[in-house]
C-alpha positions as CSV (number, residue, x, y, z in Angstrom):
1,X,-171.1,-87.4,331.8
2,X,-169.5,-88.0,328.4
3,X,-169.0,-84.3,327.8
4,X,-167.4,-83.8,331.2
5,X,-164.9,-86.6,330.5
6,X,-164.0,-84.9,327.2
7,X,-163.6,-81.5,328.8
8,X,-161.2,-82.7,331.5
9,X,-158.1,-83.0,329.2
10,X,-158.9,-79.6,327.7
11,X,-159.2,-78.0,331.1
12,X,-155.9,-79.6,332.2
13,X,-154.1,-78.4,329.0
14,X,-155.5,-74.8,329.5
15,X,-154.3,-74.9,333.1
16,X,-150.8,-75.9,332.1
17,X,-150.7,-73.2,329.4
18,X,-151.8,-70.5,331.9
19,X,-149.2,-71.6,334.4
20,X,-146.5,-71.6,331.7
21,X,-147.5,-68.1,330.6
22,X,-147.3,-66.8,334.2
23,X,-143.8,-68.3,334.6
24,X,-142.7,-66.8,331.3
25,X,-143.9,-63.4,332.3
26,X,-142.1,-63.7,335.7
27,X,-138.9,-64.7,333.9
28,X,-139.3,-61.7,331.5
29,X,-139.7,-59.3,334.4
30,X,-136.7,-60.8,336.2
31,X,-134.2,-61.0,333.3
32,X,-131.7,-58.8,335.1
33,X,-128.9,-60.7,336.8
34,X,-128.5,-60.2,340.5
35,X,-125.1,-58.6,340.0
36,X,-126.6,-55.9,337.7
37,X,-129.3,-55.2,340.2
38,X,-126.8,-54.9,343.0
39,X,-124.5,-52.6,341.0
40,X,-127.5,-50.3,340.2
41,X,-128.6,-50.2,343.9
42,X,-125.0,-49.6,345.0
43,X,-124.6,-46.6,342.6
44,X,-128.1,-45.3,343.5
45,X,-127.2,-45.5,347.2
46,X,-124.0,-43.6,346.6
47,X,-126.0,-40.9,345.0
48,X,-128.9,-40.8,347.4
49,X,-127.3,-41.5,350.8
50,X,-126.4,-44.8,352.4
51,X,-129.4,-45.3,354.6
52,X,-132.1,-48.0,355.1
53,X,-134.5,-45.7,353.3
54,X,-132.2,-45.4,350.3
55,X,-131.9,-49.2,350.1
56,X,-135.7,-49.5,349.8
57,X,-136.0,-46.7,347.3
58,X,-133.1,-47.9,345.1
59,X,-134.3,-51.5,345.2
60,X,-137.7,-50.2,344.1
61,X,-136.0,-48.1,341.4
62,X,-134.2,-51.0,339.7
63,X,-137.4,-53.1,339.9
64,X,-139.2,-50.4,338.0
65,X,-136.4,-50.0,335.5
66,X,-136.3,-53.7,335.0
67,X,-140.1,-53.8,334.4
68,X,-139.8,-51.2,331.6
69,X,-136.4,-51.7,329.9
70,X,-135.3,-55.2,328.9
71,X,-131.9,-56.2,330.2
72,X,-130.2,-56.2,326.8
73,X,-131.4,-52.7,326.2
74,X,-130.2,-51.7,329.7
75,X,-126.7,-53.1,329.0
76,X,-126.6,-51.1,325.7
77,X,-127.6,-47.9,327.5
78,X,-125.0,-48.4,330.4
79,X,-122.3,-49.2,327.8
80,X,-123.2,-46.1,325.8
81,X,-123.2,-43.9,328.9
82,X,-119.8,-45.3,330.0
83,X,-118.2,-45.1,326.6
84,X,-119.5,-41.6,325.8
85,X,-117.2,-40.3,328.5
86,X,-114.1,-41.6,326.6
87,X,-112.2,-38.9,324.8
88,X,-111.4,-39.1,321.1
89,X,-113.1,-40.9,318.2
90,X,-114.3,-43.8,320.2
91,X,-116.2,-41.5,322.6
92,X,-117.6,-39.5,319.7
93,X,-119.0,-42.7,318.1
94,X,-120.9,-43.5,321.2
95,X,-122.1,-39.9,321.7
96,X,-123.4,-39.7,318.1
97,X,-124.8,-43.2,317.7
98,X,-128.6,-43.1,317.2
99,X,-128.9,-46.6,318.6
100,X,-127.0,-45.7,321.7
101,X,-128.9,-42.4,322.2
102,X,-132.2,-44.2,321.9
103,X,-131.2,-46.8,324.5
104,X,-130.0,-44.1,326.8
105,X,-133.2,-42.2,326.4
106,X,-135.2,-45.3,327.2
107,X,-133.2,-45.9,330.3
108,X,-133.6,-42.2,331.4
109,X,-137.4,-42.4,330.9
110,X,-137.5,-45.6,333.0
111,X,-135.4,-43.9,335.7
112,X,-137.7,-40.9,335.7
113,X,-140.7,-43.3,336.2
114,X,-138.8,-45.0,339.0
115,X,-138.1,-41.6,340.6
116,X,-141.9,-40.9,340.6
117,X,-142.8,-44.3,341.9
118,X,-140.1,-44.9,344.5
119,X,-138.7,-41.6,345.8
């Protein structure tokens, strides 16, 4: 009886820690704001047709991308892609930046994985 009484607080603490870890993982997987997810799905649907099927596929796609690429890295890649289209020195800086190219490559790999899983 004495041992069971001593274990009770330990079991309770472990339960709280496990629940906290699950919540932290869920927050990590869902660190993309709704507006970013909506923009991605909107652009994806414009490229793949505006149908119910494309909503499902594009929603799946952003979920896969979000599970692979952290949101901060996603923003870096999207910014690099957008700014690389600018003419002149500013565009050249984004096109030749190793950090920007690495972020874009990470995003493209995640999108390729999403293509396999969702389309």
